[in-house]
FITOR-187608 format. One record per residue: x, y, z of N, C-alpha, C in turn; residue in three letters; residue number from 1. Coordinates in steps of 0.05 Angstrom, whole numbers, plus 5000, padded with zeros to 4 digits. Each point is the difference from the previous one (the first is absolute). Example, Ala and Ser with C-alpha at 12.3 -4.5 7.8 and 13.67 -1.06 7.14 Angstrom:
BEGIN
<atom <5264 4886 5156> <4982 5024 5000> <5018 5024 5000> ala 1>;
<atom <4993 5021 4986> <5016 5024 5001> <4985 5022 5014> ser 2>;
end
This chain:
BEGIN
<atom <5968 3976 4459> <5014 5025 5001> <5025 4997 4983> unk 1>;
<atom <5005 5020 4983> <5024 5000 4983> <5024 5008 5017> unk 2>;
<atom <5022 4986 4995> <5025 5006 5014> <5022 5002 4979> unk 3>;
<atom <5016 5019 5003> <5023 5004 4982> <5024 4987 5013> unk 4>;
<atom <5016 4985 4985> <5024 4989 5010> <5021 5002 4978> unk 5>;
<atom <5023 5011 5007> <5021 5004 4980> <5027 5004 5013> unk 6>;
<atom <5021 4997 4984> <5027 5005 5008> <5013 5020 4981> unk 7>;
<atom <5015 5019 5011> <5015 5019 4984> <5024 5007 5017> unk 8>;
<atom <5023 5001 4987> <5025 5008 5013> <5005 4983 5025> unk 9>;
<atom <4993 4974 4998> <5005 4982 5022> <4981 5002 5024> unk 10>;
<atom <4980 5017 4997> <4981 5005 5022> <4972 4991 4992> unk 11>;
<atom <4985 4990 5019> <4972 4991 4995> <4981 5023 5005> unk 12>;
<atom <4981 5003 4982> <4980 5021 5002> <4972 4988 5001> unk 13>;
<atom <4983 5011 5016> <4972 4991 5001> <4981 5023 4992> unk 14>;
<atom <5010 5023 4994> <4984 5023 4991> <5007 5008 4972> unk 15>;
<atom <4981 5004 4983> <5005 5007 4972> <5016 5026 4998> unk 16>;
<atom <4993 5020 5016> <5014 5026 4999> <5030 4997 5005> unk 17>;
<atom <5007 4985 5020> <5028 4996 5007> <5015 4985 4978> unk 18>;
<atom <4987 4979 4989> <5012 4985 4978> <5003 5017 4975> unk 19>;
<atom <4979 5016 4995> <5001 5019 4977> <5022 5021 5003> unk 20>;
<atom <5004 5009 5024> <5021 5020 5005> <5027 4989 4993> unk 21>;
<atom <5006 4975 5008> <5025 4988 4994> <5003 4995 4970> unk 22>;
<atom <4978 4991 4987> <5001 4994 4972> <5004 5026 4984> unk 23>;
<atom <4987 5021 5008> <5003 5026 4986> <5028 5011 5003> unk 24>;
<atom <5011 4999 5024> <5027 5009 5005> <5021 4985 4983> unk 25>;
<atom <4996 4973 4999> <5018 4984 4983> <4998 5007 4971> unk 26>;
<atom <4975 5003 4990> <4995 5007 4972> <5013 5027 4993> unk 27>;
<atom <4997 5020 5016> <5012 5026 4995> <5030 5000 5001> unk 28>;
<atom <5011 4985 5019> <5029 4997 5003> <5011 4986 4975> unk 29>;
<atom <4988 4979 4991> <5010 4985 4977> <4995 5016 4974> unk 30>;
<atom <4979 5016 4999> <4995 5016 4976> <5022 5020 4996> unk 31>;
<atom <5011 5011 5022> <5022 5020 4998> <5025 4988 4987> unk 32>;
<atom <5005 4974 5004> <5024 4988 4990> <4996 4982 4976> unk 33>;
<atom <4976 4999 4989> <4994 4983 4977> <5015 5010 4975> unk 34>;
<atom <5013 4981 4986> <5014 5008 4975> <4980 5008 4978> unk 35>;
<atom <5008 5017 4982> <4983 5008 4978> <5000 4979 4978> unk 36>;
<atom <4976 4994 4990> <4997 4983 4976> <5000 4970 5005> unk 37>;
<atom <5000 4991 5025> <4999 4972 5006> <4984 4995 5026> unk 38>;
<atom <4985 4978 5001> <4985 4995 5024> <5018 4995 5025> unk 39>;
<atom <4991 5011 5022> <5014 4996 5025> <4981 4984 5018> unk 40>;
<atom <5007 4975 5006> <4983 4982 5014> <5010 4997 5029> unk 41>;
<atom <4981 5003 5019> <5007 5000 5029> <4980 4982 5015> unk 42>;
<atom <5010 4979 5014> <4982 4986 5019> <4993 5019 5022> unk 43>;
<atom <4975 5003 5007> <4991 5020 5019> <4991 4989 5027> unk 44>;
<atom <4984 4980 4999> <4988 4991 5025> <4984 4975 4995> unk 45>;
<atom <4985 4992 5020> <4981 4978 4997> <4974 5008 5013> unk 46>;
<atom <4978 4997 4985> <4974 5007 5010> <4981 4977 4996> unk 47>;
<atom <4986 4993 5020> <4980 4979 4998> <5010 4974 4988> unk 48>;
<atom <5025 4994 5005> <5013 4975 4990> <5011 5002 4972> unk 49>;
<atom <4997 5023 4987> <5012 5004 4973> <5023 5019 5002> unk 50>;
<atom <5021 4994 4984> <5022 5019 4998> <4991 5025 4984> unk 51>;
<atom <5010 5023 5008> <4994 5025 4987> <5026 5011 4989> unk 52>;
<atom <4999 5008 4974> <5024 5012 4988> <4993 5026 4987> unk 53>;
<atom <5020 5016 4996> <4998 5026 4987> <5014 4998 4973> unk 54>;
<atom <4987 5010 4979> <5013 5003 4974> <5000 5029 4993> unk 55>;
<atom <5024 5012 4998> <5003 5028 4995> <5012 5004 4973> unk 56>;
<atom <4987 5015 4983> <5011 5005 4973> <5002 5030 4996> unk 57>;
<atom <5024 5010 4995> <5005 5028 4996> <5006 5006 4971> unk 58>;
<atom <4982 5017 4988> <5005 5008 4972> <5018 5025 4999> unk 59>;
<atom <4997 5018 5019> <5016 5024 5002> <5002 5007 5030> unk 60>;
<atom <5013 5022 5006> <5004 5008 5028> <4973 5002 5015> unk 61>;
<atom <4980 5012 4987> <4974 5004 5014> <4978 4981 4991> unk 62>;
<atom <5005 4983 4980> <4979 4983 4990> <5007 4971 5007> unk 63>;
<atom <4985 4990 5021> <5005 4972 5008> <4974 4988 5009> unk 64>;
<atom <4999 4974 4998> <4977 4984 5008> <5008 4981 5023> unk 65>;
<atom <4984 4998 5021> <5005 4982 5022> <4977 4980 5000> unk 66>;
<atom <5006 4975 4997> <4979 4979 5001> <5005 4983 5024> unk 67>;
<atom <4979 4997 5017> <5002 4983 5023> <4984 4975 4993> unk 68>;
<atom <5013 4977 5004> <4988 4974 4992> <4998 4981 5022> unk 69>;
<atom <4978 4985 5001> <4999 4976 5016> <5010 4978 4982> unk 70>;
<atom <5024 4990 5005> <5013 4981 4982> <4983 4974 4997> unk 71>;
<atom <5000 4990 4976> <4985 4975 4995> <4971 5004 4993> unk 72>;
<atom <4990 5025 5002> <4972 5006 4993> <5000 5019 4977> unk 73>;
<atom <4994 4991 4975> <5003 5017 4977> <4984 5026 5002> unk 74>;
<atom <4977 5000 5013> <4983 5024 5002> <5007 5015 5026> unk 75>;
<atom <5019 4990 5016> <5006 5012 5026> <5021 5022 4999> unk 76>;
<atom <4994 5022 4985> <5019 5022 4999> <4985 5026 4997> unk 77>;
<atom <5014 5021 5007> <4989 5027 4996> <5024 5019 4994> unk 78>;
<atom <4997 5018 4981> <5022 5018 4993> <4994 5029 5007> unk 79>;
<atom <5020 5015 5007> <4999 5028 5006> <5023 5014 4985> unk 80>;
<atom <4995 5026 4993> <5023 5016 4991> <5012 5013 5025> unk 81>;
<atom <5022 5013 4998> <5014 5011 5024> <4982 5020 5016> unk 82>;
<atom <4987 5020 4987> <4983 5018 5016> <4977 4985 5014> unk 83>;
<atom <4989 4980 4987> <4978 4984 5013> <5011 4986 5025> unk 84>;
<atom <5023 4988 4997> <5012 4985 5023> <5007 5019 5023> unk 85>;
<atom <5010 5023 4993> <5007 5020 5021> <4975 5009 5015> unk 86>;
<atom <4977 5001 4986> <4975 5010 5013> <4983 4977 5011> unk 87>;
<atom <5007 4975 4994> <4983 4977 5008> <4998 4998 5030> unk 88>;
<atom <4976 4994 5009> <4996 4993 5028> <5011 4973 5006> unk 89>;
<atom <5011 4996 5023> <5013 4975 5006> <4981 4976 5002> unk 90>;
<atom <4977 5004 5011> <4980 4979 5002> <4990 4994 4972> unk 91>;
<atom <4997 5020 4983> <4990 4997 4973> <5018 4983 4983> unk 92>;
<atom <5027 5001 5005> <5018 4983 4984> <4993 4970 5004> unk 93>;
<atom <4994 4993 5024> <4994 4972 5006> <4972 4992 4990> unk 94>;
<atom <4981 5018 5005> <4973 4993 4991> <4997 4999 4970> unk 95>;
<atom <5015 5017 4985> <4999 4998 4971> <5012 4974 4990> unk 96>;
<atom <5020 4991 5013> <5012 4974 4993> <4980 4978 5006> unk 97>;
<atom <4987 5001 5022> <4979 4980 5007> <4978 5000 4979> unk 98>;
<atom <4991 5024 4992> <4978 5002 4981> <5008 4991 4972> unk 99>;
<atom <5026 5002 4993> <5009 4993 4973> <4997 4970 4996> unk 100>;
<atom <5000 4984 5021> <4996 4971 4997> <4971 4992 5005> unk 101>;
<atom <4983 5020 5008> <4972 4995 5003> <4992 4986 5026> unk 102>;
<atom <5019 4994 5017> <4995 4988 5026> <5018 5013 5020> unk 103>;
<atom <4993 4996 5025> <5017 5010 5022> <5018 4976 5009> unk 104>;
<atom <5026 5000 4992> <5017 4977 5008> <5006 5000 5030> unk 105>;
<atom <4991 5021 5015> <5007 5001 5028> <4977 4991 5018> unk 106>;
<atom <4977 4993 4987> <4977 4992 5016> <5002 4971 5009> unk 107>;
<atom <4995 4996 5025> <5000 4973 5010> <4976 4985 4990> unk 108>;
<atom <5004 4975 4994> <4977 4983 4990> <4996 4978 5019> unk 109>;
end
């Protein structure tokens, strides 16, 4: 049986939807204050034993990219633009990250 385990904002989560909710809230909060023209890097949480970070790059007021990364895994990232992030389902944020590495890092072996 697959189990999700993660930490965000100092709290432990065992459900993807709850972890995704915290990750999405942090991403949108940080996107609002990201400076224009330079990457804004934010440590976000820990999922499945890997650190998760946000990289926010703002080209203009409404044009920005939010990349969620599993640190240390080159293929472990997924990017959204602002409207996509605002519309993203909270469970989907986590499962897209899992799928980007091709394995489920939360599955017990």
